C-alpha positions as CSV (number, residue, x, y, z in Angstrom):
1,X,39.6,136.4,47.2
2,X,36.0,137.5,46.9
3,X,34.3,137.0,50.4
4,X,30.4,135.9,51.2
5,X,28.8,138.2,52.5
6,X,24.9,136.5,52.5
7,X,24.1,132.6,52.2
8,X,20.4,131.2,51.9
9,X,18.7,128.4,51.1
10,X,16.2,129.0,49.0
11,X,15.0,125.5,48.2
12,X,16.4,121.7,48.0
13,X,19.4,122.1,46.6
14,X,19.4,125.8,45.6
15,X,21.4,128.8,47.1
16,X,21.4,132.3,46.9
17,X,24.5,134.1,47.8
18,X,25.8,137.6,47.9
19,X,29.1,138.4,47.2
20,X,31.8,141.0,47.9
21,X,33.1,141.9,44.0
22,X,33.1,145.3,44.0
23,X,34.6,146.3,40.5
24,X,31.7,143.9,39.0
25,X,28.7,145.7,41.2
26,X,29.8,148.7,39.6
27,X,29.8,147.4,36.1
28,X,27.1,145.2,36.0
29,X,23.3,144.9,34.5
30,X,20.9,142.8,33.9
31,X,21.8,139.9,31.8
32,X,25.0,139.4,32.0
33,X,27.0,136.7,34.0
34,X,30.0,136.2,36.5
35,X,32.3,133.2,36.5
36,X,33.0,131.7,39.9
37,X,36.1,129.7,40.8
38,X,36.3,128.1,44.4
39,X,40.7,128.0,44.4
40,X,43.3,127.4,41.7
41,X,42.4,123.8,40.9
42,X,38.5,123.9,40.8
43,X,36.3,124.4,38.0
44,X,35.3,127.6,36.0
45,X,31.0,128.0,36.8
46,X,29.6,130.0,35.1
47,X,26.5,131.9,36.6
48,X,23.9,134.2,35.8
49,X,23.6,137.8,38.0
50,X,20.6,137.8,40.3
51,X,20.9,141.3,41.9
52,X,23.6,143.8,42.6
53,X,24.2,146.5,45.6
54,X,26.8,149.1,43.8
55,X,26.8,150.7,47.4
56,X,27.8,147.7,49.2
57,X,29.7,146.6,46.3
58,X,27.7,143.7,46.2
59,X,26.5,140.5,43.5
60,X,24.4,137.7,44.2
61,X,24.4,134.7,42.5
62,X,21.9,131.6,42.6
63,X,23.1,128.1,41.8
64,X,21.7,124.5,42.0
65,X,24.2,122.3,43.5
66,X,23.9,119.4,41.0
67,X,27.6,118.5,40.4
68,X,31.1,118.1,41.8
69,X,31.8,121.9,41.9
70,X,28.4,123.3,42.5
71,X,28.2,120.7,45.8
72,X,31.7,122.1,46.6
73,X,30.3,125.7,46.8
74,X,26.9,124.9,48.5
75,X,29.2,123.8,51.5
76,X,30.6,127.6,51.8
77,X,29.6,129.4,54.5
78,X,29.5,133.2,54.7
79,X,32.8,134.5,55.7
80,X,34.7,132.4,53.3
81,X,35.8,133.2,50.1
82,X,36.0,132.3,46.0
83,X,39.4,132.8,44.9
84,X,38.2,134.2,41.2
85,X,34.6,136.1,40.4
86,X,34.7,137.2,37.1
87,X,32.7,139.5,35.3
88,X,30.3,141.1,34.1
89,X,30.4,138.9,31.1
90,X,28.0,138.3,27.9
91,X,25.7,140.4,26.8
92,X,23.0,142.6,28.9
93,X,19.6,142.8,28.8
94,X,18.6,144.2,25.6
95,X,15.9,146.3,27.2
96,X,18.5,148.2,29.0
97,X,19.4,149.7,25.9
98,X,15.7,151.0,24.6
99,X,14.5,154.3,25.2
100,X,12.6,154.7,28.5
101,X,9.4,156.1,27.3
102,X,8.7,153.9,24.4
103,X,9.8,151.2,26.7
104,X,7.1,152.2,28.6
105,X,4.9,151.9,25.8
106,X,5.2,147.9,25.9
107,X,2.7,145.2,28.0
108,X,6.2,143.4,28.6
109,X,5.7,139.5,30.2
110,X,8.7,137.2,32.1
111,X,8.3,133.8,32.1
112,X,10.6,131.8,33.9
113,X,11.4,127.9,34.7
114,X,13.0,126.9,38.1
115,X,16.0,128.5,38.6
116,X,15.3,130.8,35.6
117,X,13.9,133.0,37.8
118,X,17.5,134.3,39.5
119,X,18.2,135.8,35.7
120,X,14.4,137.2,35.6
121,X,14.4,138.4,38.9
122,X,17.2,141.4,38.2
123,X,15.3,142.8,34.8
124,X,11.9,142.6,36.5
125,X,14.0,145.1,39.1
126,X,15.3,146.8,36.7
127,X,12.2,147.9,34.9
128,X,10.4,148.4,38.0
129,X,13.1,150.5,39.1
130,X,12.4,152.8,36.1
131,X,8.7,153.2,36.5
132,X,7.4,150.2,33.7
133,X,5.6,147.3,35.0
134,X,5.9,144.2,33.5
135,X,3.7,140.3,34.3
136,X,5.9,137.8,35.6
137,X,4.7,134.1,35.8
138,X,7.4,131.8,37.3
139,X,6.8,127.8,37.1
140,X,8.7,124.9,38.8
141,X,7.3,121.0,39.6
142,X,5.9,122.0,42.8
143,X,5.6,124.9,45.9
144,X,8.5,123.8,47.1
145,X,10.7,124.5,44.2
146,X,9.8,128.0,43.7
147,X,11.9,130.7,44.7
148,X,12.5,134.4,44.9
149,X,8.2,134.3,45.2
150,X,7.8,137.1,48.0
151,X,11.3,139.4,46.0
152,X,9.3,139.1,42.6
153,X,5.6,140.3,43.9
154,X,7.3,143.0,45.0
155,X,8.1,144.4,41.9
156,X,6.1,142.7,39.8
157,X,3.2,144.5,38.0
158,X,1.9,140.9,38.2
159,X,2.7,137.7,39.5
160,X,1.4,134.4,38.3
161,X,2.6,130.9,39.8
162,X,2.2,127.5,38.1
163,X,3.2,124.2,39.5
164,X,3.0,120.9,38.2
165,X,1.8,119.2,40.8
166,X,-1.4,122.0,41.7
167,X,0.6,122.8,45.2
168,X,0.7,126.5,44.4
169,X,-1.1,129.0,42.1
170,X,-1.6,127.6,39.0
171,X,-1.9,123.4,38.5
172,X,-0.2,123.0,35.1
173,X,2.7,124.7,33.0
174,X,3.7,127.9,32.2
175,X,2.0,128.1,28.7
176,X,-1.1,126.9,30.5
177,X,-0.8,130.7,32.1
178,X,0.4,131.9,29.0
179,X,-2.6,130.9,27.1
180,X,-5.4,131.8,29.7
181,X,-3.6,135.6,29.8
182,X,-3.9,136.0,26.1
183,X,-6.9,134.1,24.8
184,X,-9.2,134.0,27.6
185,X,-8.4,137.2,29.1
186,X,-7.1,139.0,25.6
187,X,-4.4,140.7,27.0
188,X,-2.3,141.8,24.6
189,X,1.8,141.5,24.8
190,X,4.3,143.2,23.5
191,X,6.6,141.2,24.4
192,X,7.8,138.2,26.4
193,X,11.2,136.8,27.4
194,X,11.6,133.1,29.0
195,X,14.4,131.9,30.7
196,X,14.5,128.6,32.2
197,X,15.1,124.5,31.4
198,X,15.5,124.3,27.3
199,X,12.3,122.0,26.7
200,X,10.1,124.5,28.6
201,X,11.8,127.5,26.5
202,X,10.8,125.6,23.9
203,X,7.7,124.8,24.4
204,X,7.1,128.6,25.4
205,X,8.1,129.9,22.7
206,X,6.2,127.8,20.2
207,X,3.0,128.8,22.1
208,X,4.2,133.2,21.6
209,X,5.0,132.3,17.6
210,X,1.7,130.7,17.3
211,X,0.1,133.9,19.2
212,X,2.5,136.7,17.5
213,X,4.1,137.7,20.3
214,X,8.2,139.0,20.0
215,X,9.9,136.5,22.3
216,X,13.0,136.7,23.6
217,X,14.9,133.4,25.1
218,X,18.1,133.5,27.7
219,X,20.0,130.7,26.6
220,X,23.0,130.5,30.2
221,X,21.7,127.1,30.8
222,X,23.7,126.1,27.8
223,X,26.8,127.7,29.2
224,X,30.0,125.7,30.4
225,X,33.6,127.8,30.0
226,X,31.6,131.1,29.7
227,X,34.3,132.1,27.0
228,X,33.0,130.2,23.7
229,X,36.6,128.1,23.6
230,X,34.7,125.3,24.8
231,X,32.4,125.5,22.1
232,X,29.4,123.9,25.0
233,X,26.4,126.3,24.2
234,X,26.9,126.6,20.2
235,X,23.7,126.7,19.1
236,X,21.9,127.5,15.5
237,X,19.5,130.8,15.2
238,X,18.1,130.9,12.6
239,X,21.0,130.6,9.6
240,X,23.4,131.7,11.8
241,X,25.6,129.5,14.2
242,X,25.9,131.3,17.6
243,X,27.6,131.0,21.3
244,X,25.6,132.0,23.6
245,X,28.4,133.6,26.2
246,X,29.7,135.5,23.9
247,X,26.9,136.3,21.7
248,X,23.8,136.6,23.8
249,X,23.0,134.9,26.2
250,X,19.6,136.4,24.9
251,X,18.7,135.7,20.8
252,X,15.2,136.0,19.1
253,X,13.5,132.7,21.0
254,X,11.7,132.3,17.7
255,X,14.9,131.8,15.5
256,X,16.5,129.1,17.7
257,X,16.9,125.4,16.9
258,X,16.2,124.1,20.6
259,X,16.5,120.3,18.9
260,X,19.4,120.7,17.9
261,X,20.5,122.6,21.3
262,X,19.3,120.3,23.6
263,X,20.8,117.3,21.8
264,X,23.7,119.2,21.8
265,X,23.5,119.4,25.3
266,X,23.2,115.3,25.5
267,X,26.1,114.5,23.4
268,X,28.8,116.7,25.2
269,X,28.2,115.6,28.5
270,X,30.8,112.7,27.4
271,X,33.9,113.3,26.7
272,X,33.6,110.7,23.3
273,X,31.2,113.2,22.4
274,X,32.8,116.3,23.0
275,X,35.3,114.5,20.6
276,X,32.4,114.3,18.1
277,X,31.3,117.9,17.9
278,X,34.5,118.9,17.6
279,X,35.1,116.8,14.4
280,X,32.0,117.2,12.8
281,X,31.8,121.3,13.9
282,X,35.5,121.8,12.6
283,X,36.5,125.2,12.7
284,X,32.8,126.6,13.9
285,X,33.1,124.3,17.1
286,X,34.8,126.8,19.1
287,X,33.3,130.3,19.5
288,X,36.7,132.5,20.7
289,X,36.9,134.5,23.7
290,X,36.1,137.7,22.3
291,X,39.1,139.6,23.3
292,X,41.8,137.7,21.1
293,X,40.0,136.7,17.3
294,X,40.7,133.3,17.9
295,X,37.1,133.1,17.1
296,X,37.0,134.7,13.1
């Protein structure tokens, strides 16, 4: 059992929880995720790791209460427990394995949309702890949907806010801010990391490709089962079939077929759609758990 040590409401239907999970906190890194279950009958819910404290043995998660399972999660309070809290899963951000001195030479930009700010935060924090400043753009429909702004401001080199309605920061999209930074201000970025809604990532990647900026997109929004067995997070990256949960969640944003991925997400929502995808994709429908070898 995994105890909820802290809970707070970040925005409408968006919650932050600190979970006591000592084994996970010892091993997790920015970019990885966990799978949580409320009880033995509960749904498996993959959630990106937002933060961790190895000394306290806690791991932070952020989720939006939209479906039945996440709404039940939102009803839990401090002192309640999750039955399962499995991880770390997936692959850590590629920056973690880079030479620190080489990384310090790069100008890095993070672009977060909505709840995508949650998986951006631990990567920015990791860079900050290693003396590497980076720029961060956080976008949302309005100021009430912005999350982790002050926490990110403390660790980012520069923080920029964009809201669709102009209630906070720049009125417009995150792509407007990217363009302003690069085209108008002449800032040269070596790497951009985008995390958020699929449509946002698609257009951000289109723009950075045009601007010649290497871009990584985190495809955690399309994960369902978290082991590759359900086939939900199947996507095409260049000429290869990949699965976000076992091969990612990070991929080259300029090679991802976003249109195909978004279409699959819609099809996957119905039982008939899932069966259609299973038949159409055959043996390549599943990515496997990465352990049993069934994905080969």
